[in-house]
N, C-alpha and C positions, 0 to 999 in steps of 0.2 A: 744435936745441933752441930753441924760441921761447917766451919767458916768457908766462904767462897774464895779465899785467897789461894793463889797458885801453890803456895807452900803446903797446902793440905790436900792437893789432888790425889796423891797416893793413898792417903788415909781414907778419903771419901770413897774411892772405888772399892776398897776392901770391905767397907760396910754394906755396900749395895748387894754383895754376893749372897748374904743370908737375910735380906730384908723381906718382910711380909707385906709391908705397905710403906708408902712414902708420903710425907707431908711437905708441900712447897708453900712457904709463907712469904707473903709480900705485904708491904706497908700501904695503908690507905692514905697516908699523909699526902696532902696536895702540895708537894714540893719536889725538888730534883731527886731526893732519895726515894720517895714513893713512886715516882715515874720510872726511875731506874730499876727498882725492884720488880715492878709490874712487867717491864720489858724483858726481864731475865727469866720469867716463868717458862717460856718455851725452851730457853737454853737449858734450864734445869731438867725439864721434862725429857729433852733429847738425851741428856747425859744419863738420866735414870733409865730410859728405854734401852740404852746401849748395854747396860750392865744387869738389868732386871727384866725378867720375862713375865709379862702379864700380871703384874701386881697392882693393887689399887693405889692410885695416886690422887690425893686430895689437896685442894688449895685452901689455905687459910688466908682470908683477907683480914689482916691484923690492924689493930689500932682504931677499931670502930668507935672507941670513946673519943676520938679526935675529929670525927666527921659528923655532919648533920645527916642522920639517916633518912630524913624526908627528902633531901636533895641528892642522895647518892644514886647514881645510875649504874646498875650492875650489868648493863647490856654487853660491855666489852669483855668482862670476865666470863659471862655466860657463853659468849661466842667461843672463847678459848676452851671452856669446859666441853662444849658440844663438838668442836673440831677435833680435839685430842682425846675424847672419851675419858675424861677425868671422872672419878667417882662422884665428885661434886665440889662445890665451894661453900665455905662457911665464913660468915662475918664473925670475927673474934676480937677480943681484947685481952692481951696478956695482963694488962694492968688491972682490969675489973673482973676478969674471968668470964665476961659475957660471951656466949656462944661456944666456949671451949668444950664443955661436957657434951653438947649436942654433936660437935664435930668428931670428937673421939668416939662417941657411941656409934656413929655412922660407920667409922672404920672398924670398930670391934664387931659390929653386926655383920658387916661384909665378910670379915675374916672368919667369923663363927660359921656362917652358912657356906663358905667356900671350903673350909677345912673340917667341918663337923664330920666325925666318923659315921659311916652308914650303919644303921641298926640291922 
């Protein structure tokens, strides 16, 4: 977890160099913070694409414990996933752990089949 502050730019770019996957997390909160974090997904993806070549990028839609799942419309995030060829997006909650294992398992599976030595 590298902060988005300008002070950490040099540190972030050094981590990208040896990354095997990237997780972009945004907040599902229905407030300014949630909207701001959603709007920065493409910014983060652009930065990752600049420093990493064809690694899986996954989106975690976090804080699902704060939204009513029956009324959640995932069409906006699905459009981003399709447009930018993300590995996928997962509804998660850091607080309850909901969806976290599923999301990490998808990343691990992708990496395993990408880097698995040929027999």
